[in-house]
Residue, then its C-alpha position, 0 to 999 in steps of 0.5 A: x207148760x212153755x219152755x223157759x228160754x229168756x230170763x231178765x236179772x236185775x244186779x247192782x253193785x255189793x254182795x248181793x249184786x255179785x250173786x246176781x252177776x253169777x245168775x247172769x253168766x250160769x244163764x248163759x251157760x244153759x244157753x238161756x236169752x238173758x237181759x241184764x238190767x242194772x243202774x251200773x251195767x258196766x260194772x258186770x264183769x267186776x265182782x268180789x267173787x272167786x270166779x271171774x266173770x271177764x268177757x261175759x258182757x259180749x257174750x251173743x245170748x246176753x242183752x246189758x241194758x241200763x236201768x233204773x228200776x225206781x224210776x218208772x214201770x214203763x222202762x221195766x215193761x219195755x225189757x221184760x217183753x217175752x220175759x219167763x222168768x226174773x231174778x232180782x238181786x237188788x238190795x244192800x246189807x252193808x251200812x252206810x249205803x244208800x237202801x232203795x230196793x222197796x222202791x224198786x220192787x214195786x215197780x218190778x211186780x207191776x212189770x211182771x203182772x203187766x206181762x204175765x210173768x209168773x216167776x220171780x226169785x229175789x235176794x234177800x238177807x238172813x234176818x229178814x222176815x221170819x228169819x229174824x233173830x238172824x242165825x240163831x244158832x251162831x254168834x256171828x248172828x248176834x253180831x249181825x243182830x246188832x248191826x241191823x239195830x244200829x248202823x245197818x237198821x236201814x238195810x234190814x228196814x228195806x229188804x223186810x218191805x221188800x219181801x212184803x211188797x212180793x209176799x202181797x203179790x200173785x207171783x209165784x215167789x222164791x225169797x232167798x236168804x243168805x247167811x254170809x257171802x264172802x268174797x273168798x269163799x270157794x264154791x263147792x257145788x252144794x248148799x243148804x236150804x231151810x224155812x224158818x223158824x227152825x231149829x235146823x241150821x246152816x252154815x254161816x258162809x256161803x259161796x255167791x256162786x253156789x247161791x246163784x246156782x241154786x237159784x238158776x236150778x229154781x229157775x229151771x226146775x222149781x221146788x219152792x213156790x211162794x216161800x222164802x229160804x235161808x240159805x248157807x254151807x253145808x256144815 
């Protein structure tokens, strides 16, 4: 197998986007050439996380590029050239936002297939797919379920459609569904994953940095193949 040396990371603003920004940092820490793609690349260093990303934009192994992943397959084809794996942290589960990730994932999958890039790791949300209803083991899951019925209905619909596009591809994908992504949650270097439905549980919050660390591990040493996992803190 060809050694992995070049990774493309797509990110946007918000909690899921913060995970993507942390993935960029971790890729660079591991001497990986990193292509960071975003509608707002200048926001790379602006995160609601414990870890500071100041100065990362100037890293010698980073290409920071403005891209609208919904607009054109050809644009993504250009920037996926010579890429070994793709990490996508698009999507949003906050209310009253523009939910567009499903339009991007069709282009992402097509551009990857064009270049024979096999490995895709994407961030979704707890509550999507087989993890619905979200966090069955916690009262906070009930609150999130109500939100997904009401003001966040569009967010869940968008992530479900995005997951479906990826699952119906031939890619070696991993879908990562975090529980709560608190800006103030301290990273501990540990996490727990479950494949739902199951009677097992995870913590109701997880640090964005810990989600990114898990995703990096799955880039470098894949253990989940064509799976979706819920990730939370170790209880």
